N, C-alpha and C positions, 0 to 999 in steps of 0.2 A: 395883760395878755398872759405874762408868764405864771401869775398867781392862779389863772383859770386852768392853765395846763396842770400845775401842781395839784389843784383841787381834783381834777379829772383822773390824774395819775394816782392819787392818795385813794380815791374811791376804788379804782381798778385794782389796786393792790390789797385793800382792806377788804373789799366784798368777799373775795374768795375765802379769805381766812375766816370771816365770821360765819359764812354759811357752809364751808367745808366741814367743820366741826359737827354742825347739825346733820350733814348728810351721811357723814361716817358712822353716826349712832343710829340712824334709821334702817329700819328692817323692811323687807318686802311684807306687805300685809297679806294675810291668808286670802285665798280667793273667795269673794263673797258668793256664798251658795245657799240658796234656800234649801233647807233639808226637806225632803219629801215626807209628808206625813206618814205615820206608821199606818199601814193598811190593816184594817181589822177584817179578818177573813170570817164571814158569816157561817155558822154552822148550818148543816142541811136542814135542820128544823125551821130556821128563819128563812132559808131560800124559798122561792115560790115552788109550789108543788109541781113536779114533772111527772107526769104519768108514764105508764109503759116500763117502769123499771129502769129509768135513766138517771136516777139518782146514784147509782153505783159508780158513775163516772166521777163523783166528788168525794167518794170515800177515801180517807186516809190524807187527804191534802192539807185539812186544818192542822192536823198533828205536825206535818212536816214544816208548815208555815210557822207554827208556834216554835218549833226547835231551830228554825232558820237554817234547815239543812238544804240549801240551794241545789247542790249536786243531785241529790236523791229526788228533790222535787222537780227538777228539769227533765230527768230521765222517765219518772212518772207521768208527767204531763205530755212528753213526747210519746210515750207508749199509748196514752189514752187519746191523744189526738189522732193516731193512727187507725184507731178502730172504726169499724163501719157502722152506719146506721146512727149517729150521734145527732139528736135534736139540735135545730138551730140555736135555741137559747142556751143549752148545755155547752154547745161548741163555743158560743161567745164567752161564756164564763170560763172555760178552759183556756181560751186564747188569752183572755185578760189576766188570768193567773199567770200563764206564761210570759206576758209582758212584765208583770210583777218581778218573776224570778229573774228576767233579763235586767231589769233596773238595779235589783239588789245585788247582781253579779259584782264581786269587788272590782274597783277601779273603772266602772262603767264600760267594760269591754264590749258588752252587747247593748249598750243604750240605743243605737241606731235600729237593732232588730226590735227593740221594745217600741221605738217611736213608730216603725213601720206597722206593727200589730196594732197599736193604739189608734192609728189613723184609720185602719179598716174597721175597727170598732166604733169609730165616732160617726155612725150614719143611723138613719132612722129606723131601719129594720132590726137593729139590735136592742134588746131590753133596755129600759130607761136606766136602771142603775148602773149597768155595765157601761152604757154610752156615756152618762154624765161623769162617771169616775173616769173613764178613758179621756174625755174632753179636759177634765181638770188636770190629770198627769201631763197630758200633752202641753197645757199652757205652761205648767211648772217646769217641764223639761226644757221648753224653748226659752223661758226666762232665765233658767240657769245657764243655757248655752250663751245668752246675750251677756249676762253677767261675767262669765268666764272669759268672753273675748274682750270685754271692756277692761276687765282687770288685767289681761294680757297686754293690752295696748298702754294702759297706765304703767305698768311695771317696765315695760320698754322704754317709756319716755323718762321714767324716774333713773333708769340706767343711763340713758343719754345725759341726763342732768349731772349725775354722779362723774360721768366721764368728762364732761365739760369743766366741773369744778377741779377734777383731778388735773386736767391739762392747764387750767389757770394756775393752780398752785405749783406745778412744775414750771410754768413760765415765769412765776414770781421768783421761784428759787433760782432760776437762771439769771434772773436780772439783778439778783443781790450779789 
């Protein structure tokens, strides 16, 4: 009976020593994040023909997208979206571009705004290319949110394990 206690006590004391060293050297893994694909902004010549001079709504946007100038692009899109008599397909394209700018904003500050815009574009009356792209981006944003949440939970559990090992090590030191 006493040899059984000795064996359990030895395991209780050795276990934290063996695993404590491994936990101290572990670092929190970076958040798993599926990078959004680089969006290729189609030039106006590739875009479908919009009659009535509505192509002027898209002029200058491709250069700002190429330059990654999100602030200027955001202000230009807000200005263009506030104009009157915008055809529906052009409005959808401008809203999609606005969502892209919101996604690209550093630290995802406006990600929720982008999600709302993309949800409004994921309907049947929107041109096919904008609708499908919106749907793909929505799925990727939702998947990234789930991955970040699971990473947060796993990091919290790892911190709890580290704390437990530290407590066991302190207990072992006090028993010595």
